N, C-alpha and C positions, 0 to 999 in steps of 0.2 A: 504493500500500500504506500502511496505517496502522501507525505505530510503536507498540510496546507502551508506550513512554514517554509517549504521548499520553493514556493512561488514568490519571487521578489515583490510582485505587485499585488499580492493577495489582499492586503488590507484596503487598498484604494479601490479594488474591484468590488468590494462590498458596499461601496457608495451607490445608492439607488440611481440608476440612469447612467452609470459609468460605462464608457465605451473605449476599452483599451485598444481595440483594433483601429478605430478612427484616429486615436492619438499616435499610434505607431506608424500609421500611413501618412500622417500629415507632413507637409514640407514647410519648414519654419525659417524665417529670415531674422537674424539679430544684427542690428546696425549699431555699432559701438561696443567695444570690448573692455570698457573700464569697469567701474564698480557695479553699475546696474547690469551691464552685459555679463559679468561674472555670475551674479546672483540669478539672473534670468536663465542663463545656460545651465547652471547647477540644478535649478528646479525642473527645467524641461527634461534633463537627463534622468533625474530621479523619478519622474513620472513615467518615463518610457518613451519620450519622443526620440526619434532615431535619425531623421533627415534634417540636419540643421546647417545653415550657411551663416557664417559670421563675417562681417565687414568692418575693418578698422585698419588704418595705416600707421598707428602710433606704436611707440616702443615703451617698454616697462621701465619705470623709475622707482626709487625707494618710496616716494610719497604715495604710490599706488598700493603698497603692501598691507596697510591697515584695514582695507575694505575690499580687497580682491582675493577671494578664497583660492583661486587657481594659480596665483603668481608666487614665485619663490624669491628669496634674497639673491640667489644665483642669477635669476632672470634679470633682476635690476642691475646687477653688476655687469652683465653681458649686453644689456640693452636689447633683450629679446623682443621680437614683435609680439604684441598682445595676442593677435589671432593665432600665432604659432604656439604660444604657451597654452591657450585654451584648447586647441586641437590636441596637443600632446597629452594634457591632463584628462581630457574627455575620453580619449582612447585608452588611457591607462586605467581609469576607474570604471568606464562603461565600454568594453570592447565591441559591443554590438552597434555602437553609435557610428553614423556616417556623417562626419563633420567636415565641411568644406570651409577652409580659411582663405579669405580674400584680403590681402594687405593693400587695400586701396582706399581712397576717399570715395564716399558714396557718390559724389559728383562725377567721378570718372566712369561710372557704370552706365551702359546704354538703357534706353527705355524698355527694351525687350527683356532686360534682366529680371524684371518683376513678374514676368509670366510664370504661372505654375505654383507660386507659393500660396499656402493656405492662411498665413498670417505673417505680419512683419512687426517686429518689436523695435521701437525707437528708444535707444539707451544712450542718448547723446547729450553733451553739455555745450553744444554750439547751435545757436538759433538758426544760422544760415543753413547748416547741414540738416537740421530738423525740418526746416521749411522745404528744402529740396526733396527729402524723403517723402514728406507729406504730398507734394505736388505730383511726384512720379508714381506713388503708390495708389493715389486716389482713383477709384473706379476699377482697380486691378486686384488689390489685396487689402483686407482690413489692416489698419495700423493701430497698434497699442503703444502709445507714447508715454514715457515716464521721465521724471526729472526730480532732482533733489537739491536742496541748499540748506545745510545745517539741520535743524529740527523740522523743516518743512519739506513736503513732497507733493507731487502731482501725478495724476494718471488721467489720460484722455484717450478715448477710443474713436477712431474715424472709420466708418464703413459706409461708402456711398450708397444712397444719396444723402447721407447725414452731413451736418456741418463739419468742416475740417479744421486743422490747427490754425490756418491763416484767418479763418472767420473770427477767431477770438482775439486777434492782434489789435493793439491800439496804435495811434500815431507815434507814441513814444517808442514802441518796439521797433518800428521801421526806422526811426531816427537813430536809435542805437545800432541797428544793423548796418546802416550806411556809414556811420562814424567808425565802425570797426575796420573798414577797408580804406586803403589809400587810393589815389586816383589811378593807380596801375592795377588795382584789384588785389594787391597783396594785403595779408592780414597785419594789423597793427597790434602787437602784443600788449602794449600798455593800456589799450582800451578793452582788453579782454582778460581782466584779472581772474586768478584762480578762485573758485567758489568754495565756501566752507562745506565740509562733507563729513558725514557720520555713517559708520557701517550699520548702525541700528535703523536709521531712516532708509538707507539703501535696501535693507532686507525687507522692510514693510512694503515699500513701493514696488519692488520686484515681485513680491508675493501677490500683490493686487493685480499687477500686469498679467501674470501667468494665470491667475484665476479668471480674469476677463477672457483670456484665450480659451480656457476650458469651457466657459459658458457659451461662447460663440461656436466652438467646435461641436460640442455635444448637442446643442439645440438645433444644429443643422444636420446632425447625423440621423440616419434612418432608425425609427423605433424609439426615439426619445420620449420619455414619459410626459404626459400632458402637463403635470404640475411643474416639471422642469422647464418646459417651453414657456409657460406662463410666467414663472419666476424670472427666467432669463430675459424675457421681453420687458417685464416691469422694472427690473433692477439693473439692466445693462447700462454701461457707461457710454454706449454709442451716442455720439453727438453731445456728450456731457464732459464736464471737467470736475474731477475729484481733487479737492485740496486737503491734504493730510497735515495736521499740526500736532506734533508729538508733545509739545509743551502744554497744550491745552487739552490733550487727550480727546481730540475730536477730528472728524472727517466730514467735510461739507461738500455737497454735490451741486454744481451749477449747470443750468441748461445753456448751451451755446447756440444762439440763433444763427441760422444759415444766412450768410451775408450775400445779398444779390449781386454786389459788385466784387465779390471775391475773385482774384485773378486765377484761382485754381479751377473753379467750376461755375463762376458767375456768368 
């Protein structure tokens, strides 16, 4: 006889409406391999996601180590590419995983790149890159965007024809975006200071991102229970913005109105 404890995923399969097959078949894109990217990848692998593409062109430094579970001090010393470290550790801990590492800027990838993914995770700390991902993913793949700064975090889900990330931008956001670049298009570092970051906030935000993915995936899978479909529809963050405030122990959800003049879909 086979013990139930021999199945790595036995406990999650006991969740009503769970669909392990849909999870393992899904193709997932993770853009950004820093703190949020580490946590999102870890959770996806632990749940059983197998086909994961990671995009990031940055190298590891010591300042990454306090909140990036897959990076080592040796990686920081060598300046290892973040995506290479993630692929290495993913294969070591989860040999069944098929992880594709792309050491590129998201802006360097063609529009056709987004075809075939079931979900894209935005794990970026750069507004320009976040808006690029939003524009190219819109209408092709649901985007679950996350961000953190100190004790604050945010999660926003875009799934056409919903409002998108750019619908919620204010004039101040555009002003800061333009100030960040010189007349040649090069980034100006002193206008892009490093943001405060905590591993605790990162873990909470990444967890909410992955749970939104599960709700989207399972509610679209064949045979999903009626109550799951109703709950997913009522409590989804599609077209909404969740603000997490750890200091006040609260999470508030805001509706994002679809902007008629939005350059992405207006």
